[in-house]
ZAMARGU-4260 file (C-alpha; in steps of 0.2 Angstrom, whole numbers, plus 5000, padded with zeros to 4 digits):
<rodrens>
0) 4999/5001/5001 | 5007/5016/4996 | 5011/5029/5009 | 5008/5047/5002 | 5012/5064/5014
5) 4998/5070/5024 | 5000/5090/5020 | 5013/5096/5026 | 5010/5086/5045 | 5026/5076/5042
10) 5013/5063/5044 | 5009/5049/5030 | 4993/5040/5025 | 4989/5026/5014 | 4983/5028/4996
15) 4965/5018/5002 | 4959/5022/5016 | 4943/5019/5026 | 4928/5030/5026 | 4918/5026/5044
20) 4899/5033/5040 | 4893/5016/5039 | 4902/5011/5058 | 4891/5025/5063 | 4872/5026/5054
25) 4862/5031/5039 | 4867/5014/5028 | 4860/5002/5040 | 4864/4994/5056 | 4883/4986/5058
30) 4886/4979/5075 | 4900/4982/5085 | 4907/4965/5081 | 4908/4967/5062 | 4914/4987/5064
35) 4928/4979/5076 | 4931/4966/5060 | 4931/4979/5048 | 4944/4989/5057 | 4956/4975/5059
40) 4954/4970/5041 | 4957/4990/5033 | 4974/4990/5045 | 4979/4970/5041 | 4980/4976/5022
45) 4989/4992/5024 | 4976/5005/5026 | 4983/5020/5038 | 4969/5032/5036 | 4952/5032/5048
50) 4941/5047/5042 | 4927/5048/5054 | 4914/5061/5061 | 4905/5066/5077 | 4889/5067/5069
55) 4891/5048/5062 | 4878/5040/5073 | 4880/5054/5086 | 4898/5048/5090 | 4896/5027/5088
60) 4908/5028/5074 | 4921/5041/5085 | 4918/5027/5100 | 4921/5011/5090 | 4936/5018/5081
65) 4942/5022/5100 | 4941/5007/5107 | 4950/4999/5093 | 4965/5010/5093 | 4966/5005/5112
70) 4965/4987/5112 | 4974/4985/5095 | 4991/4985/5086 | 4986/4999/5076 | 5004/5009/5076
75) 5005/5024/5062 | 4985/5024/5059 | 4978/5043/5059 | 4961/5045/5063 | 4954/5060/5055
80) 4936/5065/5062 | 4926/5079/5058 | 4916/5092/5066 | 4900/5105/5066 | 4886/5094/5060
85) 4878/5090/5075 | 4869/5108/5075 | 4860/5119/5063 | 4873/5122/5049 | 4871/5141/5053
90) 4887/5154/5054 | 4884/5159/5070 | 4888/5140/5076 | 4904/5141/5072 | 4912/5149/5088
95) 4928/5146/5098 | 4917/5139/5113 | 4908/5128/5102 | 4925/5121/5091 | 4932/5118/5110
100) 4916/5109/5115 | 4915/5099/5100 | 4933/5094/5100 | 4931/5090/5119 | 4919/5075/5115
105) 4928/5068/5101 | 4943/5069/5110 | 4931/5056/5125 | 4924/5047/5110 | 4940/5042/5103
110) 4949/5041/5120 | 4965/5052/5115 | 4971/5068/5122 | 4975/5074/5104 | 4965/5073/5090
115) 4975/5069/5075 | 4965/5078/5062 | 4949/5088/5064 | 4940/5093/5048 | 4926/5105/5049
120) 4912/5095/5042 | 4905/5102/5025 | 4900/5119/5035 | 4892/5136/5027 | 4902/5148/5013
125) 4903/5160/5025 | 4912/5150/5038 | 4924/5144/5025 | 4928/5162/5019 | 4929/5169/5038
130) 4948/5173/5046 | 4941/5170/5063 | 4937/5152/5058 | 4955/5147/5056 | 4962/5159/5070
135) 4950/5148/5082 | 4957/5131/5073 | 4974/5138/5074 | 4971/5140/5096 | 4966/5123/5097
140) 4983/5118/5088 | 4992/5130/5099 | 4980/5121/5115 | 4986/5104/5108 | 4968/5099/5108
145) 4972/5094/5090 | 4988/5091/5080 | 4980/5098/5062 | 4965/5102/5052 | 4955/5103/5037
150) 4939/5107/5029 | 4927/5093/5020 | 4917/5103/5007 | 4903/5102/4996 | 4911/5112/4982
155) 4923/5118/4971 | 4923/5136/4975 | 4922/5131/4995 | 4938/5118/4991 | 4949/5132/4982
160) 4943/5145/4997 | 4950/5132/5009 | 4967/5126/4998 | 4973/5146/5002 | 4973/5145/5019
165) 4990/5142/5024 | 4987/5130/5040 | 4973/5121/5030 | 4982/5102/5030 | 4968/5094/5019
170) 4951/5096/5009 | 4940/5082/5008 | 4928/5083/4993 | 4917/5070/4984 | 4928/5066/4969
175) 4924/5049/4957 | 4918/5044/4938 | 4901/5053/4942 | 4911/5070/4948 | 4925/5077/4939
180) 4925/5095/4942 | 4935/5092/4954 | 4951/5091/4943 | 4948/5107/4934 | 4955/5118/4947
185) 4954/5111/4964 | 4967/5098/4963 | 4981/5107/4953 | 4978/5120/4967 | 4979/5107/4980
190) 4996/5100/4975 | 5004/5117/4970 | 4998/5122/4988 | 5004/5105/4997 | 4986/5103/5004
195) 4980/5085/5004 | 4964/5079/4995 | 4954/5067/5002 | 4942/5059/4989 | 4927/5054/4997
200) 4911/5047/4993 | 4924/5038/4979 | 4911/5026/4974 | 4894/5035/4973 | 4886/5028/4990
205) 4888/5011/4981 | 4883/5015/4963 | 4899/5011/4958 | 4900/4996/4965 | 4891/4987/4948
210) 4880/4977/4962 | 4864/4989/4961 | 4849/4986/4948 | 4833/4996/4945 | 4823/4985/4957
215) 4837/4987/4971 | 4829/4995/4988 | 4839/5000/5005 | 4833/5002/5021 | 4821/5016/5027
220) 4835/5022/5040 | 4848/5022/5023 | 4850/5038/5016 | 4849/5030/4998 | 4831/5030/5003
225) 4827/5045/5012 | 4840/5058/5004 | 4839/5055/4985 | 4833/5074/4982 | 4841/5080/4996
230) 4828/5079/5009 | 4839/5078/5025 | 4855/5086/5017 | 4865/5090/5003 | 4858/5079/4987
235) 4876/5077/4981 | 4880/5065/4997 | 4868/5053/4989 | 4873/5046/4973 | 4884/5060/4972
240) 4869/5069/4965 | 4866/5058/4951 | 4849/5051/4945 | 4849/5033/4949 | 4843/5025/4935
245) 4855/5037/4923 | 4870/5032/4936 | 4865/5012/4933 | 4867/5017/4912 | 4882/5025/4915
250) 4888/5008/4926 | 4886/4997/4912 | 4897/5006/4901 | 4911/5009/4913 | 4909/4990/4916
255) 4908/4984/4898 | 4927/4992/4895 | 4936/4982/4909 | 4945/4966/4907 | 4937/4954/4916
260) 4949/4951/4930 | 4945/4969/4936 | 4932/4974/4946 | 4924/4991/4944 | 4926/4997/4963
265) 4943/4992/4962 | 4945/4999/4945 | 4938/5016/4949 | 4948/5017/4968 | 4963/5014/4958
270) 4959/5029/4945 | 4955/5041/4958 | 4970/5035/4969 | 4981/5040/4952 | 4973/5058/4947
275) 4988/5069/4951 | 4984/5079/4968 | 4973/5065/4976 | 4982/5060/4992 | 4969/5047/4998
280) 4954/5039/4992 | 4941/5034/5007 | 4929/5021/5005 | 4918/5014/5015 | 4915/4997/5020
285) 4901/4988/5031 | 4909/4971/5031 | 4927/4962/5029 | 4924/4958/5012 | 4921/4974/5005
290) 4936/4983/5016 | 4947/4969/5011 | 4942/4971/4993 | 4943/4991/4992 | 4960/4989/5000
295) 4967/4977/4986 | 4962/4991/4974 | 4979/4998/4979 | 4987/4984/4968 | 4981/4990/4953
300) 4991/5009/4956 | 5006/5002/4953 | 5001/4989/4937 | 4992/4977/4930 | 4978/4988/4923
305) 4979/5001/4911 | 4973/5016/4922 | 4973/5028/4909 | 4964/5018/4896 | 4951/5018/4909
310) 4952/5037/4911 | 4947/5040/4893 | 4932/5029/4895 | 4929/5037/4912 | 4928/5055/4903
315) 4920/5050/4888 | 4906/5043/4899 | 4903/5059/4911 | 4903/5069/4895 | 4890/5061/4887
320) 4879/5056/4903 | 4882/5069/4915 | 4891/5084/4914 | 4876/5094/4908 | 4868/5090/4925
325) 4881/5087/4937 | 4895/5100/4933 | 4888/5114/4936 | 4879/5110/4954 | 4895/5108/4963
</rodrens>
């Protein structure tokens, strides 16, 4: 597994990380035993980045990771959490007092004195553009509550605003074959500024797994049921904002372009990880097989798969099927 610099922190993180939204909520239930097995399988496969958030299961994901880290040999694993979504998304809630309270709760959940990396969790644009935001985050670093900070964003404009801040370690943004806009400006800007990019929702909420059909249904408490039109949060978080049926048609084209020994999810993860400017891809996993398969995609980064030929297909499918609708939105 390739290990890549985490911005200017001196740390390295794996090219394929693990997103842990599934271990909290909004994807159906995952037992504590299953969650621990997912974390263990990921570490055994060379994963050194866990991405979580205080809102995932209202702290459940953080707590499970904290228990795992305290009871397993997980040396070198960076735990990146996020904060800010447990309150109304109003700029007035992003205060130094709330930052201290939110990070204190995450430190307790994770069982650590200092958080490795804290990211603002898709805050309003006004928060990303406010000097006071970064002054408060710098104070947390100075106080030893956090080692570094970044921003998770919805739009490329937000990403570019965050990248311009000198102490931002990373930007987390949706990037996959259904969301190519970050390639235009965000990835080059991040690479030039030595800001790490975490590619989130890399499999478009599972749509790019190639396992879904028009008849596929999801649990009532799964955001793929209740948030397709943005009923609960930004619709781009669910299937990357792509219409489900149109996404299935695009998936068929992408799959047909692959050799028989390469799966679509592994090809997708390898393609994302090899785009210049991407530091780590953070797919989620609900079971050990998913976690292992995701991590195994790292083998395709170093050879055995013509990633650039797949890149040409990705761009063609996006341009014909998705660009007109998707590109202007985020």
